[in-house]
N, C-alpha and C positions, 0 to 999 in steps of 0.2 A: 339361222337357227334361231328359235325363240327361246328365249334362254328362261328355265327352268327355277332356276335360283340366281341371285348375285354371283355367285361363282362363275355363271356362265357367259356372264355379262361380254366377258372381252371376248369371247365368239360369236357376239352380233353381228349380223352382215348388215344387216340395214335401218341406222338408227335416227332418230327423231327428238331433237331437245330442245323444249321449253323455256326461255328466260325472259321474267317478267321488267315492267317500267322501272322499277326502283332499283334491280341490279345493274341497271347499263347506262343509267341517266344520271344529271348530277352529279352529288359526291362521290356517286359508285362507279361513274365511266371508268373507272381506272378498271374495274373490273371488266374489263371486255377482253384484255389483253389476255392475261391468264383462262378464261373462259373459251378463246379461241384456242388455245395450245393446246389445250384440251381435247378438243375436237379434233385438231390436226393429228393430237398423236392415235385417236383411234380411227381418222379417215388414213393415216398410213399404215396402218397396221390391216388396211385394204376394205375397213368396212364402207358403205354408204352412208353419208351421214348427211341429214336436214336439219336447220334451224329456224326455229319459229321465234321469231323476236318482239316483243312488245318494246316502247322506249320513241315511236316516232316522235306524238305529241310532248311526251315529259321531253325528250331532247331539244324540242323547238321555243321552249318556256324562256330560256334566258335569252335568245336570238330576238325574239319576238318582246322583251320585256312584259311580259305578260304576270307574273308577278304568282302567279301558280295557274293548275290545270283550270283551261276554261272550259264555261259549261253549257256557253249556246255551239250550235252544230256546225254554222260558218267555222267559224275560230278554232273549233276541234279540225276542222277539214283541213284549213288554210294551216294550222299551226303543222298539221299531218305532213304535208305537201313537202315546208321546209325541214321539216326533225326527221323525214324516211330519206333523205337528200344524205343528212349528214350525219347518219347513226348507218346507213352503208359504207359511205366514204371510212368511217370508223373500225369497220368490220376487215373490209377490204386492204385500208392499209396494215390493219394486224397481221392477215391471211397471207400477205405479201411475202412476211417473213416466212411463212413455209410453203412458197409457191405455189398456194392454193387460190385459184380462180370462183369469187362469188359470184351466184346467178338470183338476181332479186325477185321474189314470187310475189304479187298484191295478191287476194284473192277478196270477195264479200261472200256473205252466207248462202248467195242466191248460186253460186258457181259451184258448191259441192251439195246444192240440195236438187237442181234440175240436171238432167239426163245429158244433156248436149254441153254444157260447161264443163259440168265433173268431168267427163271423157276427155274435153281439152285439157283441162287443169292435169289427170295422171298422166296424158300422153307426154303433156312438156315438162314434169318431173319426171318419168321415166327417161326421158331423153338427157335432161342433164345430168340424171345420176349417172346415166349411160356413159354421156363425158367425162363423167370425176369434176363433175362442178359443185358444189357444195350450196345450194339452196339455201337462201334465204327467204323464210317467208312472213308476212303480218298480214291485217287485217288490212283492206284497201280504204283506210279510215278519208281519204280525200273525196272518194264518191260515196259512202257509203253513208244511210240514212239510219236515224233509230229503230226502222220498223225490220231492215235486215243485217243489221249488225251481230256478230257473234256473239257481243258482250262480254267478253275475256279472251286469249287468245290461248287458254288453258284449254277450251274447248273444240277452236281452232285448232290446235296442237293435236289433239285425239281423234280428231279429221281426218288433219292430214296423213295420220299414225294409220289409221283405217286406209285412207285412198291407196298410199303406195304401200298396203300390207307390211309395216314396221316389224320385227321383230321387241325392238324396245322404245319406250316412252321414257324419256327423264323430264320431269315437271321440276322446273328450280324456281327457288323463290327465297324471301329471307327470311325465312325458317328451315330448321335442320331437318323436321318430319314432319308428322301430324303426329298430334298427342290425345289423349284419352280426355282434356278441356283444353281450354287455351293456355301456352306452355309458361304464361307470367304471371299462372294463379297456382297456387299450393297445390300438391297432390298432380299435376299434370305427369304423364306418363308418356313415352314415346310407344306410337303404335308400330312396333316393328314389321308385322305381315298380317296383310289380309287375304284371308281366301277367295279365291274364286267367289262373288253371291254372296258374301259377307254384309250385312246390313249393317253394319255397325251401330247397332241397337246400343242404346246409353252412354252414346262419344257426345260429348259436345263439340260439336264443330261450328268454328263462328266463320260469318262471310267476309269481314273486312280485313283488307292487307295493313300492314302496317303503318307503309311510307306516304301513304296519302296522293301517289302519284299514278297508283295500274286501279282496274276492274276488278282485280282477280280476288282472293282469299283462297283460306282451306276448304269451305264448301264447293267452288267452282274445280279444284284440282281433284277432290273427291267425286264430283258428276263427270270431269274428265277421264280420272283414270276408270270408272265404271265401262264406259263407251269404250274406249282404246281395251279395255281386259274384256271385253265381251266379244272385239272383236278379235280377239287371239292372239293380242299385242301384251308382252310384260311390262310393268309399269312400275317405274321408283320416283318418291318423292322424296327429294333435299334442297339443301343450300345451294346458292351458285359459287361459293368460293369453294363446295366441296368437289363440285364436279368431276375433276380430274380422277379424284378418290372412287367417286361413284362409278365412273367407265371403266376402272381397272376393278370394279369386282369387292370392292373393300364391302364389310359388313356398316352400312346406317341408311339413314332416312328411311319409308316404310315403301315397303316391295307390296304392289298387288300381283298377286298372280292371277296369270292369264287363264281363258278358256280352255281348255284340253285341245279342244278343235276349231280350226280360224274360222270366224264366221265371213264369207263370202255371198256378197250380193249382186247387183247387175253395174255398180259403180267400181267396185272395188278392183282392186288393182291383184293381178295374181302373177307367183313368181314361183322359179323350181324348188 
């Protein structure tokens, strides 16, 4: 059931949660356990849950003594190969406390833009969910190039939500909501609700994240929210530490109202 308001969230049957690099790497790696606890709570009430997680490259930085996020593509690819392994180990170790098995799904933009690989990805995701596996999705940075990269995992999460006809997409970051201007500036006010089709005219949406290890920001989240909402998926934007309250339907974050009818194309998932 697609929730029409926050109070409907506990009834959502298929949920995609996206978390950014700054929330699960470096000094914030400890946020993985409470994040997993919140996902497990939704899973245990019967929801199908997909996690879209950034953080592979950021996770690898201390292991490879890089001193910061690499700028050249080859080192990014190498760091992704190392960091993805560590990141999945951390997630599965935490999920073991709930007897939940994760499945790794690595995608590139081409996988969801071309019909055959899109159908393959959709079929694999549906089967994982049917087996009660919790898919953990990331961009396949080890083989991606600048030309085919999603650019940020907010967009990837929106495309995954569209692919599997998710009821709800939760976009997590280090900011608790969207604001009328950057939240550190005087006069910034939380945007609680965005009606479907609202262009947010007059709102100062910034493009940069705060931590410096990811590629997303408020601008990418708004763009992703619009993609998902147009496909009929409700969207909530909030901070990672608030994920348990978000999935419980508390009044927080920024709510993007979905289209009243689910958009379906030849590649979209359909469910009863």
